[in-house]
N, C-alpha and C positions, 0 to 999 in steps of 0.2 A: 504494500500500500504506500502510495507516495505521501511524503510529508508535506503538509500545506505550506505554501510560500511564506505566509505570515509567521508560522512556527519557525521556519528556517531563519527568517530575519530576526526574530526574537532571540533565537539561540546564538546567532552571529553577534548580536549586541552583548549577550552574556559573555561570550568568548572575549570580545574586545574589552569589556569591563574587568574581567579577571586578569587579562594580559596587562592592562594598565596598572593594576595593583601590584602584580608580581614583577613586571619587567620595566615599568614606566621610567624610573630613575636611571637604571642602567642603560636602557634603550636610548634615552636622551644623551647620556654621557658617551656612548660608543655605538652610533647607528650602524656603522660598517660591520661590527662584530655580530650584531643581530641580523643583518642581512644574510650573513653566512649561516647563522643558527637557523633562521627561518627557512632558508632554502634546503637545508638538510632535513628539517622537519616536514617539508613539503614532499619529500621523496616517497613516503609511504605512510600508511595509517599507523604502523608501529613506531616509526621514527617520530611522528607527531605525538603519539602517546608517551614516548620516552621523555619528550621535552615539555610535557604539560602536566606535571604533578600538581601544579597550582589549580588547574581546571578540575582534575580528579577530586581533590579535597574540597573544592567549592561545591561539587556535586554531592559529596558525602556530608555536607554541613548538617543535614537533618539528624545525623546519628551522634552528634557530639554529646548529647545528653542521654544517650542510651542506645539500645539496639540489641538484637539477638546475641547471646553469649557474652554480653558485656555487663560488668558490675563495677563496684568501686575499685576492684583490683585488676580485673582483666581489661578495664578501660584505661589503665594507668601503668603500662609497662614500657620498657625500652623497645622501640620499633625502628626498623630500617628507614621507613619513610618513602622509599622509592623502589620497592621490591618488585622488579619485573624480571622476565626470563633472561635478559642479557646482563643483569647486574650480578653475575656470578663469574668467578675466575680464579686464577692462581695467585699466590703470593708466598714469599719466603717469610716465615714467622720468626719471632725473636729467638727461637731455639735453633735456627738454621734448618728447619724442616720445610719442604715445599708442601703447601696445603691448597686444596681446592675448596672454596667456600664463597660466601656472600662477600661482595666488595662494594666500593663507592658509598661512603657513609655521609655524604654532604647533606642529605635530607633527614638524617636520623634525629629522633626526638622521643618524647614520652607520650604515649597515646594508646588507643584501642588496638589490641593484637589483631583483630579481624581486618583492620585497614591494610596491614601488610599482605594478608592472605587474599583479600579481594583484589588488590592491585596486581598481585602475581597471577591470579586466576584470569583476570581480564587480559593480561598479556599473553597467556596461553591461548585464549580464544582468538586473539589477533594473529598470532603466529600460525595457529592451526588453520585459520582462514586463508592465509597466504600460501599454505602448503596444500590447499584444496581438500582438507579433511572435512568429513561430514559433521553436522551438528552432534550426531551421536558419538563420533570419535572424540570430538572436543569435550563433550560431557564426561566421557570415560577418563580422559586425561586429567580433568579437574578432580574427579573422584579419586583417582590414583594419588594425586598430590595431597588431597585432603586426608586420605587414609594413611599415607606415609607420615604426614605431619602428626596426625592424631596418635599413631602407634609410637612414634619417637617421644612425643610429649608424655604419653602414659608411662613408657619405660623409664624416663627420667624422673617423673613424679613418684613412681613406685619405689625407686632406689634412693629417693632424696634423704630418707632418715638415716641411711647408711653411707651418705655421700663421702665422708672422709675415709671410709674403708674401700670405696669403689675406685677402680682405675679411671683415668680420664676418659670421657666419652670419645670413642674413636673418631678421628677426623678423616676426611677424604685425602689420602696421601698416596704416594707411589706404591705403597704396600697394600692399601685397602681399597683402591679405586679400580674401576673397570670401564670399558667402553669409551665414550667421548670425554669423560672426566679424566681418565687415565691418559688419553691422547693429549689433552691440554697440559697435564702435569709433565708429560714427557717432552712436550714442546718447550715448556718453561725451563726444564732441566737442561735442554740443549743450548740455551742462551747463556751468555757470559757477560760479566761486568765490563770486560775489556771491549766487547763489541758495542755495548751501549756508550761507553766513553769515546770510542772511536767515531761514533756517529754524531757526537755533540762537541767534541773537544779536539785539540791538537797540542803537540809539544812545541813550545817556543822557549828558547834560552834555557833548556834543561828543566822546564817546568810545564805542567799541563795548564792550558787555558781554554776557555770557550771559543769556538770558531764563530765567525761572523756569519750573518745570513741564516736562512733556515728557520725563521721565526725569532731569532735572537735580536734584542734591541740594546744597543750600548747606552749606558746610563750616564747622566751628567753627574758631576761631583756631589751636588747636594742630595740627589736621589740616592746615590750609592751610599752616602753617609747614613741616611735614614734607614736604608735596608739593613746595613750592617749593625746599626743600633738595635733594630728590631730583632736581628739574629741573636745578639747578645742576650736580649730579654728572653728569647725562645729557649736558650740553654737552661734557664732556671725552671722550665716546665717539664724537663725530661726526668724520667724515673732514675733513681740512683744506679740501677744496674746497667743503664745505657752509658753512663759516664765512666767507661773503663780505661780510656786512654786520653788524657786531656788534649794531646796534639791532634787527635782525630778531628777536632773541630776547628783546626786552622783553616781560615778562608783563603782560597787561592784566586778565586774570580767570582764575579756576580754579573748577571745580565737580566734584562727584562725579557718577557716572553709574550708572543702573540699566538692566538689560535689554540687555546688550551682545552677545547672540548665543547660539545653541544650544550652542556649544562652550565658552563662557566662563562658564557658570552658577556663581555663588558666588565669582567672582574679582573683587576690588575693582578699580575703574576710575575714571579721572579725565580730564576734558577741560581743556586749557590753551589760552587764547587769546593769540596772539602778534602783535606788530606786523607781521611779514612783511617783504617785500623793498622796501617803500616806505612813506611816511607816509600814503598814500591808504587810506581806510577799507575800500575794496573789496578790498585786497590783504592783509588780515589772514589769519592762518593758525591753524587749530585742530589741535592734536596731542592724541593720547590717551596716557595712561600706564596700563598694565594689568598686573596681576600675571600673570606668565607661568606656564604650567602644565607639569607633568611630561609629556613626550611618551609616549604609550602604548607606542611601539616600544622605548623605552629600558629598560623593565622586562624585555625579552627579549634584550637585547644585553649580553653579559658582558665585553666588551672594556674592560679597566680604563683603557687609554690614552684611549679615547673619553670615558668617564665623567669622568675627572679633568681633561680638557682645559678644560671649561667652568666658569666661576666660579659661575654660577647659571643658572636657566632663562631669564632675560632675556637674558643674554649668549649662551646657546646658541641662542635663537631668532634673534637678530640675525646672529650669525656664520653660521648655516645659511642664512638668507635672502640674505645678501650673497654666499654661495657659489653658491646655486642660481639667483639672479635677476640677470641682467645689468642694470647701471645701476639699482640699487635706489633706493627712496625716499631722497632726500637728508636727510630728517628722521629716518631710521631710526637708533635707538640704544638703549641700555639704561641702567638705573640700579637702585638698591635703595631699598626703602621698608619700614620695620619688619622688616628682615632678610630680605625676600623679593625675588627678582629681578623686575624690571619690564621690559616691552617698551614702547618709545616710538616712535610713528610718526605720520604725518599722517592726519587725517580728510580723505580726498581727495574732491573733488566728481567725480572722473573714474573712479570705480570702478563698473563695470557687470558683473554676472555673466552668464555665458552662460545664456540662457533656453531650457530644454528643453520648456516647456509647448506651444509652437507648432511644435516639431520633430516631425513625424509621417511625412513622406515617407521611406521607407527609403533612397532614393538620397541625399537631403540629409543624413540621419543618418550614412550611410556616409562622406560627404565630410567632415563635421565630425569624426567619429571618427579619420579619417586625419590630419587637421590636429592633433588632440590627441596622436596618436602621435608626430608629428614634434616637437611642442612638448615632450613628455616626454623624448625623446631629447636634444634641445638642452639641456634643463635638466640632465640627468645629465652631459652632456659639458662643460658650462660650469663645473661646480663645481671641477674640478682646476686651472682657470686662476686662480681667485679668490685674491687676496692673503690674505684672512682665512681662517684655518683650513687653509691649504695644507699644513701639517705633518701633518695628520690623513690626508690623501689625497694623498701625494706621488708620484703616478703618473698616466699618461693613462687616465682613466676610460673614454673611448670605445674606446681600443685594447683594454683588458681585456675590456669587454663584447662588443665585436665578435668577439674571438677565441673567447669562450665560446659565443656564439650560432652561429658558423661551424661548430662541432663537431657541431651537430645542428639545422640550419635548420628542418626540418619539425617536429621534436620541440618546438622553442621555441614555435611557434604553438599546437600541440595542447596543450601544458602549460597555456597560458592559457585555451584554450577549455574544457578539462575542468574547470579550477578555477572558471571563471566560472559554469558551470551548477551545479556542486556547491555552491559557496558561496552563489550566488544563492538556491538552494532552502533552504539552511541559514538564511540571513538572513530569508527569508519565514516559515519555521517559528519562528525565534527571535522575530520580531516579534509573532506571535500569543501566544507564551509570555510575552513582556514585557508586553503589554497586560493579560493575565490577572493577572500578578504585581502590576502597578501598580494596577489597578482594585480588587483585593482587599486592598490595603494591605500587601503583603509587601515593598515597597521603601520603607524609611523610615530616618530618622536613627538 
């Protein structure tokens, strides 16, 4: 059934209003960056969905005071905030182990656990549609995700009383993974720090320096001074175990960066080259310093205690990532620059995202979706153990979620299935409206 033209125009105005709230200031500051961002979003409905967490949460506004499976506890847990099917990949954890898990915590916050699950479920519907899967196949994939999540949460909740006697919940590693997850880990393992350094730097006068071009921007003296002052303040935010060799943090070079990703358009960013853990040139480390953004979900959470807990968005991003990601990047920290909160982390050679382009067999997709359900549950459950931010979520997340789902096992899966289809269709329609708005010049500073 065709959507009436008036309804389309009303929805188009809603999209423009949400975009103005979420992107208005940054769009005015850097229109060119948003031209690139919006053209990437125009490429497909999924690309549009990836770039519009702001619209997703505006549509979920009605649930902020309740909803199925939500109560005072399950509505107030650490959430990823932008949990879609492409926000999973590899990283090297602080113990030196390659892990496949959730990544990109720029949108993380405290809120309803079902919001993460719904955002992921809708992304499955969008990916399934592009792969010409039937509605029945898409429904089954969402049910598999829900079942894997529920099973893992229950296992964690059941063992919670004996937590200190239990081994750590197994991660997806080279030893425990299979299929596309194992392929991603093997690809990450084949990468080297030297290759990353070679792509970004050169040796000049017996020392490594950033190369010019390729997105690098030379800084004037005043900006360089401010960035280095912010770097000094960042060092104070690192955990003690990261400060193993003081000379590791000797700065060799610093540059500005352009084009840092679809979700970071308009945000200032800098790369800093450090000595690393030895004097050898191949062990140098590149970290980035990026202005942290306001998470879309925060505009729809009214809990004053959550909002006032964070010093700024850089602090919020780091505290959230440390809560949600076991053994996080040892270089992860925060600082301020020109009054704005900054996120600081390593530019890692070992980051490989899950590649969905060659995932076409329904059985293989189902296996991956089940793994991602387990990864989501482990992420939600790990947050209440983290030292950082513990006062915000001072209860067993997995026990609270397990009890809420147990009250309606069947309804839990069907909630996600229904939402996946409905919002997948909404996102595909919104994508067409967005392209029309963009190409006709209605999205502008």
